[in-house]
N, C-alpha and C positions, 0 to 999 in steps of 0.2 A: 440476421441481426435481430436483437431483442428491442423492445420499445423502452429505451432508457429515458428517464425524465430528469432534467436538470434539478439540482437541489433548490428548495425554496430558501430565499435569503431574507435577512432582516429579523427583527424582533416581533414575535407574534404569539398569541395564546396557543399552547400545545408544543411550542418549540422546546427542545432540550438544551440545557446548558450544563457543562461539566466543570467542576472545580477540582484542582489537584489536591490529593490527600495522600500523605505518606508515599507509598510506591504505586499508587493507583489513582483513582478519581471517584468523585461522587457526582451523580447526575440528577438534575432537578428539571421538572417540567414547569414552564411558564403558565401560571393560572390566570393572571391578569396583568395588564400594563396600564399604569396610572401616569399622571403628569410628572411625578417625581420618583416613584418607586415601582418595582416589579415584584409581584408575589409569586413565590416558587413553592413547589411541593416535591418532596423526595420521590425519585423514580424507582419504585421497587421492581420494575420489569427489566431493568438494565442488566442483562446477563453477563456483560463484561466487568461488572463490579462484583467480582467473586467474593471479596471480603466484606461486602455490605457497608462500605465506608459512607459516612455522612460528613458533610462539611461542618466544622466545629461551631460556627455561629448560626447555622441554619437548622441543624438536626433534621427533623421530619419535614420542616418547611419554615418559611419566613419571607422577609422582604429584603431586597437590595436596592441600591440607588439605580435609577433609570440609566444614568450615564455608564455605570459599570456593566449593566446588562447589555447595553448597546455595543460596548467595546467587546465583550465576550462573544456576542453574536457575530460581529464583524470578523473577529479572529477565527471563529469556527467556520464562517462562510468561505474563507480562503481555503481552509483544509478540505471542506466539502467540495469546492469547485475542483481542486486538484484530484480528489478521489473520483469525481464524476468524469473528468478528462481521462483518467486511468481506465475506468470502466468502458468508456466509449472506444478507446484505442483497442483494448483487449476484445471487445465485442466485434470489432472489424477484422480481427485475425481469423484465419481459417486453419483447421487441422492440416498439418503438413507445411505450413508457412515456416520460413526460416527468418529469425531475427537475431540480433547481436546485443548481448548484455555488455555494457561498458563498465569494466572493473576499474577504470581510471588509467592514466598513463599510456593510453592506446593499447591496453590489454583488453581483448574482447573474448566473450564466451559465445560461440555459435550455438543457437538453441532451435529446437524444432517445437512448434506448437502442437500440443496433443490435448485431447479431451480427458479430463481426470476420471478414472474409474475408482471404485471404492478401494481397490488395492493401492492405487497411486496416492489417494488422499491419506490412507493410513501410513504410507511410506514417507510422506512429506514431513519436513523437520519441525514445523510449528503447528499446533492445534489451530484450526480456523483458517489456515492458508488457502484452502480450496474445499469445494464440495464436489461430489460426483457430477459430471457433466460440465464443470467449469473448464475454461481454457487455461492450461498451465504450460510452462516451458520445460523442456527436457534438454539438459546440457549435453551437446554432442561433440564439440571440438573447441580447442583454443586457437585463436587467430590473433595476429597483430604483433606488437612489440613486447612480448613477454620476456623478461630477463631470465637468464639461466637459473638463478637461485629460486625463482618462482615456479620452475618446472621440475622440482624434485618430487620423487614418488609420494612423499607424505604431505605435500602441499594440498590444501583443501580443494582448489579448483581442479587440480590433476585428478584427485580422487573422485570428484563429482562427475567429471567427464567420463572416466572409466566406468563408474557405476550407473551412468545415465540418470543423474540426480534431477528431480523435479522441483521447480520453485516458481514463484510468481513475483518477480521484482517489479517495482514501480515502473510504469511506462516511461517516465522521464529518464530512466536509466538505460533505455534501449536506443540504439543508434537509429533505428527506423522511426522513432517517434518524431512527429513534425515539431521540432524545437523552435523556440524563438531565438533569433540570433544566428551566428555563424556555426556551421558544422565543423567538427574537428577535421584536420587535414587528412588523416588516415581513414579511408573508407574500408571497413572490414568485409563488405559483401562479396568481394571477388578474391579475397586472400586465401591461400592454401592453408589447410589445417597444419598445426605444428605437430611434430612427432613427440609423443609422450613417452616418458621413461617407463621401463617395466617395473 
């Protein structure tokens, strides 16, 4: 296991806040926190802002009300905590472990945990999904209550299992994730794999 640290919460100098812009976002760094306002500076180092978006009223920097900054930080804290829980769960998996992606309606994709090689990273569907050495999932079988119309040769999950597709779904979508509340009635761990069409 790696030494994962929980995300720092709250509003503080150095914190990043993101504003939605068009089909992306603009990220700003908190430079100071006053009694009524927070001063922000555009974050030029944000590699995920490929278009270089700036928030219309802030441009390269400016101030926003303290209450708005606190709300934005609290919102981001929720997502950061979910991301941290996801990382902790994946960190605890070992190569060769079997987990089950919940596709909904008691349709499960049985997956094997593997370490991503440069070839796997290149084959994954989205840029940034994984880096070499990360733990990723390889689709190996369909189990559960899949309807016949979902098991046709051209259906995506059928193709993914046949191709041994690699992906990294959110931990919350895995049956083995320690969820809050009741588990679904159908436990996929002991189910036989479904026969796939040719």
